[in-house]
Every structure is written in C-alpha cells, then in structure tokens.
N, C-alpha and C positions, 0 to 999 in steps of 0.2 A: 504494500500500499504505499508506505513511504520509503523512499530510497536516497541515497547520497546524503544521509543526515549528518550533520556537522555541528559540534558544540564550540563556541568560542566564548572564553570567559573575558569579561569587560572589566568590571570594577567589583572589588570585594566579591560577594556571591552572585552578582548580577551577570548575565551573559546572554548570548544569542543563540538560539537554536534555528539553523537553516535547514530546510528539507524540501524534497519535491514530491509531488503527487503524480503518480504515473497515469498513462491515458487510460488503461483498463479501469482504474478506480474512478477517474474522472467520468467515463461513460456511465458507469453504474449511478454515480451521483447525479449526471444529467437525467437519466431515465427516472430516478426517484423524483427529482424535482420536477420533471414534466408531468408525471402521474398527479402530483399534488395541485400544479397549476391547471391542469386540464379539467379537473372537477368544476371549476368556476368559469370556464371559458364559453362565452356565446359568440359562435361564428356562423354567419348566414350559410345555409345549406347542410348544417351538420346539427345533430342533437346536442343539447348541453352535456359536456364531459365526454364527447366522442370524437373530437376534432383529431385527425391523425398528426403524427409527430412531424411529418414532411411538411404538411401545411403550416403548422405552427412555425417551423423554422423559416419557411418562405415569407410568412407575414410579419414575425416579430425578430427573426435571427436567433441562432442558438446561444450567442453571448447573453441574451435575456435570462437564460436559465443559470448563468454562472454562479450568481451569488447564492441562489438557493441550493445549487449542487455543492457549492463549497461548504456551506453550513451542514450539509448531510455527511459530507465526508471527512471534514476537518477534524473532529474529535478522534476517529480512528487513526487517521494519518499522524497526527500529533503524538498520540500515544505510541505508536510504532517507531516514531523518530526519538522518543524518550528512551524506549527500550534499546534501540540501536546504539545510542551514545551512551547508555548507562548512566544518566544522570538522575538525580532525585529532586524534582522541583518541589519547592515549597510555598509557591505563590501562583495566583492565576496568571497565565500567559497573556501578554499584550501582542497580539498577532497583527502582522502586517503581510499584504500580498506583494510580493516582488514582480511577479508576471503571471498573466493568465492568457496566453497566446493560443489560438486554435491549433489543435493537433499538436500541441507541445505539452511536456510535464508543466504542471503549475508549480511555480516557485514561492515558497512561504518562508517567513521569518518571524520567530516568536521570541520576545524579550521576556526572561524569566529569572527569578532567584532560585538557587539550588542549595541543597543541604551542604553545610560546610564540612570540610574534611577534618578529621581528628587524628593527631599524631600521639599514640599512646605512650605514656611514661610507665613507671613502676605502679602496678595496681595489685600486686600480690605481696604477702608478708610485710604489710604495712604495720608501723607501730601505732598503736592507740592506747588511750588512758585505760588503766585497769579499772574494771567495775566491781563495786561492792554489791553482792546479792544477799548478804546475810540479813536474817530476820531476827532481831532481838526480842527479849521478853517484854520490853517496854513498848515495842511496835504492837505486840499483840494486845497489851493492856490498853494502849491508846484506841485502838480499833474496838475493843470491848466498851470503852466509855463512850465512843461514837455511836454505837448500837444502843447503849443504855440511854443516851440522851434522845435517840429516835424513838424509843419506846416510852419516854417520860409522859406523864399524864399532867394536864393543867388542873390545879386546884385552887379554889378561891383563896387569897390572902386577906384574912380577916383583920389583922393588925399589921402595923409596920408600913414602911414606904417602899415605892417602887424602886426597883434596881434593874440594871442592865441584865437581860435574859428573862425578865418577866414580861407577861403580855397584859397590855392594858386595853380595857374596852372604852372607847372614847367617842364623843361627838365633837366635830370641829366645823368651824365656819371661817373661810379664808377671805380676806379682802386686801386689795391693792389700792392705795389711796382712798381708802374708805369705801370701795366699790366691790361688790362680790364678783367671782369669776367663775367661769365653767370648770367644774371638776375640782372645785376649792372646798367642798363640804360633803360631810357624810355623818351618818348616825350609827352609833353601836358598832364601830369599826374596831376589829381586833388588830392590834399591833405590838409586835415583838420589839421590845427596846434593845437596841444594838444590831438589829437585823439589816439596818441601812436600806430599809425599804423606801422610806420617805427622803425628802430633800435634806441634804447635809445640815445638821444642827437641830433638825425638828425633834428627833428622838431623845437627844441629850437633855432638852429642856423639860421632858417629862419624867426624868429620873429625879428621885427623892421627893415624890410627892404621895398623897394619901387619896383613898377613894373619897369622891365628892369634891376634890379640888378643882377649881378653875384656873387655867394657866393661859396667859396670853403668850404664845409662841411667836418669836419674831425670826424670820429667815429671809435669806436672798437667793432667788433662784439662780443656779449656775448660769454664766453666760452662754454656754454651749447647750442649754436646755433645749430639748426638742420641739417645745411649742415656743415659737419666736415671739408671741406676744407676751410671755411671761419671762423670757430669758433675761438675767440681769436685775430683775426688779425685786424690791423689797416687799415682803408679804407679812400679814398679821393673821394669826389663827387663833380665834377664841376657841379654847379647848376645854371640854369637861371631862373628867376622869370618873367614869361609873364604876369600873372594877378593876381590881389588880389580881391577876393569876400567876402563880408560881410553879415551875416545873417540879414535879415530884418523881425522883428517879426510882425505878424498880431495884429490887435486891438483885445482886449477881449471884444466881444459884442455878441449880439444875432447872427449875421451872422457867426462869429467864431464858435459859439455853434453848429449851423446847419451843418458847414463844418466837424466838428469833429464827430458829431452824428446826423444822419438823423432822429433819433426818437425823438429828442428834438426840441422845438420851440425857447426857451430862454436860456440866460446864466445861468439863476437861476436854470432852468430845468437841465441843465448840471451839475451844481454844487451839486444838490440834488442827481442826479444819480452817480456822482463821489463818494460822501459820502457814499451812499447805498453800492457802489462796494467796497470801502476801509473798511467799517465796516464788510462786509462778510469776506474780506480777513483776516482782523485782528482776527475775529472769528475762522476762520480756522486754522490760525496760532497759535492762543491760544490753540485750541484743540489739535493740533499736538504736541505742547510743553509738555502740561499736559500729553498726552499719552506717549510720549517718557520718561518723568521724571517718572511717575507712573510705567511703565514697568521696567525701569531700577531699581527702589526700590525694586519691586517684584523679580527681578532677584538677587538682592544682598541679599534679605531676604531668597532666597532658598538655598538649598545645592545640587550640581551637582556632580555626579561622573565624573571621567575624561573622557573628550571628545575625542573620537576615531579620529585619523587623517583622516580616510577616510570620517567622516561626514564634517570635515573642507574642505577637498579636493573637495567633492561633492558639497558643498555649493558654493565655489569658481567658479567651473565650471558652476554651474547654473546661477550665476551672469553674468559671461562672455557670455554664450549662449543668455541669455536675452538681454544683452547689444547690442551684435553683431546682434541679431534678430531685434532690434529696428532700428539699423542703415541700416539693410537690407530692412525694410519696407519704408525707406526714399530714397532708391535707391543707398545706399553705401554699397557694398559689403566688407567683411573683408579685402581683399588686397588693395582695395581703401583707406580704412580707415587707414590701416598701413602706406600706402605711403604718405597720406595727413598729418598725425600726426608725422612721424617719429618714431612710436612705433611698438611693437611686441605683439603677444598674451601673452608672459611672463610678459610684462610690465603691460597689463591689469589685469592679475592674481595677480600681486604683489599689484596693487591698491585696488582690492577687498579683498584680504586676510587680509588686515588691521582690518576690523570688521567682519571677518568671524566668529570668535568664539562667539561673542556677538549675531550675528544672529541665530547661531545654538542654543544658550542658550535660546534665546527668543521663538523659535519654540518649544524647549523641555518644557519650562515653561508653554506656552499656551496649549500644549497638555496634560500635567499633570493636568491642571486645568479642561479641558474638561472632562477628565476621572473622577477626584475626584468629580466635581459637576454634574456628569452624564448629560452634556449638550446635548439635543436632537434637532434634526432639523425636521420641519415639511414640508410637501409637498409644502404648499404655500410658505414658505421662499425659498425652492428649485426653484420654479418657478419664483419667483421675482428676485433671483440671476441670473437666465439665461437671464431674461428681462434686467437687468442692464449690464451684460457682452456684450450682443448683442448690446445695445445701445453705450457702451463704445468703443467697437472695430469695429462698423459699420458692423456687421454681422446679418444673418438671426438667428432667435431663434433655428429653427431647426438645424442649422449648429453648434450652440453652444452645443445643447443637444447631437449632434453626436459626438462631440470632447471631452465632459467630461461625466465621469460615476457618477452615484448617489453617490458613495463613495467618489470620488473626490470633488464634490460639498459640500456634507455634512462635509467633514473634513474643507474646507475652511470657511464654514458658521459658524461651531462650534467654530473655532479658532477666528473669529471675535466677536463672543459672549463672548468668554473668555476675549477679550481686553475690550470690553464694561463692563464687570464685574470689571475690574480693573480701568478703567477711569471714569466710572459714579459714582463710590463711592469716587473717589479721593477727598480730602479736600483741597482746595486753602487757603493758609495762608500766 
C-alpha cells in the first residue's frame, strides 16, 4: 500500500515521514470514492445512483474523486509507512500532499512527533535504603487503642465542662456584618470538638463550656474558602450548647475482641491477627518504597531524548480519565465532583501534570528494558493476568478477554517483569 517510506528527523522528536501510495491502492480508493458519490448523483438519462463511471469521468473528470479517494486510503497507507520505517508516533500527523498526478504514485508527507529513544544505564543491583518491617508491641497497642476509640459510645456528660474529644449538641446562627447568610445556621447539630469539621477557630471556642451556655463564636473564613462570597470575611455565630457528650471506651477484653472481629475468640487472638496484618502492610510498604527508589535510580542512570509535549499531554489526559472513571464507578459524575470540590477539569489536569514527565520516563525506561532483555510473555502468564484482573474488578474472565487484546496484555505483563528485574536485584543498605 505504502512504498518508499522514509523518516527524516527534524528537531528534537519531530520529523517528517514521506511515503507514496501506489496505483493499485489509488484505484481501489477511487472506486470507493465513486461508489459514495454516485449515490447522490442526478444525471439526465440515468436513474439516481446508477450513472456509469465512464460518464462521471467525462462530465467531472477523475481528479474530482481524488480527495475522497485519499481520505479512504490514507489511514492504511500512513500505517504501512509507520510500520516500514519502524517509528513510534506519539502525536496526530499533520499531512500534506506533495503530488497527486494521474497514473502516478501519490506522494505524501506527514509531520509527526515520535517516541524518544532511551539509552539504558545500570538498572540492576541498585543500592536502595534498607526498609524496616518490624512490628513492635507498641504498634499493636496503638492499633488496639484506635479500634477501642472506634467502638466508644457517647454518653451524656451531666457535670463538668466540654473538652476536646467531646461532642456538643448545638444551635448556631451565623451573621456577617449583622446579616444572616446561606448555610450559616443549624439546630441540634452534633459537633465533635477537635475534629476540625468547622472553620478554623470555631471548635476551640466551644471548649471549656457547660450545657446551657451561650457562646458568641467569632471566626474569619479562610481566604481560599470554596464559597467566594464568604472567603476572608469575619463572621459571628450565636451558639447555644444544649448537651455535652463524652466518649466511653469499652474494656479491652475477650468480649471486645469478638465485637471487633467475629473470627477471633480472645483478645490474644485479636492481637496476633493485628500483628500479622500490620506485618503484611509494612512489607508491602517496604516493597513499594524499594520499587520507587530503584526505578528512580534507573531513570537517573538512563539518558532520554527530549520528551515530546504530546506524550506529556496524553499522560495527563489518561490520568484525568482514570480518576474521573473511578469517581463515576462510585456514583459521582464529573459535574457532581466539580460542584462538590469547587474544582474544574483544568484543576485536575494541573494536579496530574506535576509528575507527568516522570511517569512518561518510567514507561519509556521499562519498555526499553523489555526490548533490550527480550522479555517474553507465556500463555500461562496471560491467562493468570486475566484471572487477576477479573478478580480485582469483579468481572467475568470472558469479559476481560473481550476488552483486552493479547498485545495489550503482553505489554502490561512484560512491563511488570521489567519492574521485577529492577526491584528483585536491588540491594538494601
């Protein structure tokens, strides 16, 4: 389809791909273009859509079909030229026609950015910081105390003053310059002091009070407050404390253990289970840190050509799509998320753009390792990956197979193997 393809590098990763479209392919394109055009042709003496090709050529000339024919054959011809020159485009091509002479191959040029080359440095046996995975008795105690607080009950505080950690039941009426504002009032609202739920300073002013007290709370809304009408303004909240409730912690005994985890019978069983869980967490955290440090060092040891902006932009867009897709699966569509957080898509893009170049370099590095080490993927590994993905996303294996090609699976598995080559040989010191 495409022949005599040639890639000429111009600047950084931009270049020019020149190629020809042969006459056989052009003829097929012209036939396709004619069939499309003929459907709407009204020519005296012929039924609509039945005008012969020779008549069309006499009336309009074959070049009248050239543009439609080019549109039909160009994608395939461009793809063949990319394959022939073995380039990896990372942007949409800007196509220009050099010549479309009758009975001659059509000459095309496409300006496109390609994937940068990577010169690998050392990526195995890299020194990384030694990770401590030990779980101490105090760690188990801290986790027990956290669970104990979760199981705490709120009981009415008959005497005494409010303290941080207590929950107060309040009415409040907020005003700015003597005028009430939307969302500034509530009745019988339960507020845990020290939870930082309200505007900074609000909860602190309700500490050391008794039931029945009326408190004039004065606060200033943060300058970056999501409601621009309130940002930076001073507000007064006439607040009445109706009740003070304090947390009553359960006893740490076997009954507590059973309430927390129905699979254990004693407090000692719960402690052992907590230690095992924390140990696995520490080990996973250690593996993650080793991987991050080792891959970072492998990136620093490699040499990268300039990263095209198109790759950065595509990475950011992929991250945004993935993030919003996760929100969608939780029942939150993009507009709901923007409204809830007071953000826009541009805000999310800015957030993901901070590490985009590093992500792109990581992918380039791993793909370069796959190529250099000739990493292969077996059918058994592919089948296991499908099982793992089906389990992770709660899908049927056949649905996963339908959504992913072997090429996509092989790429992801091979990249994981490249990561393992880096991390499994890393030396902790």
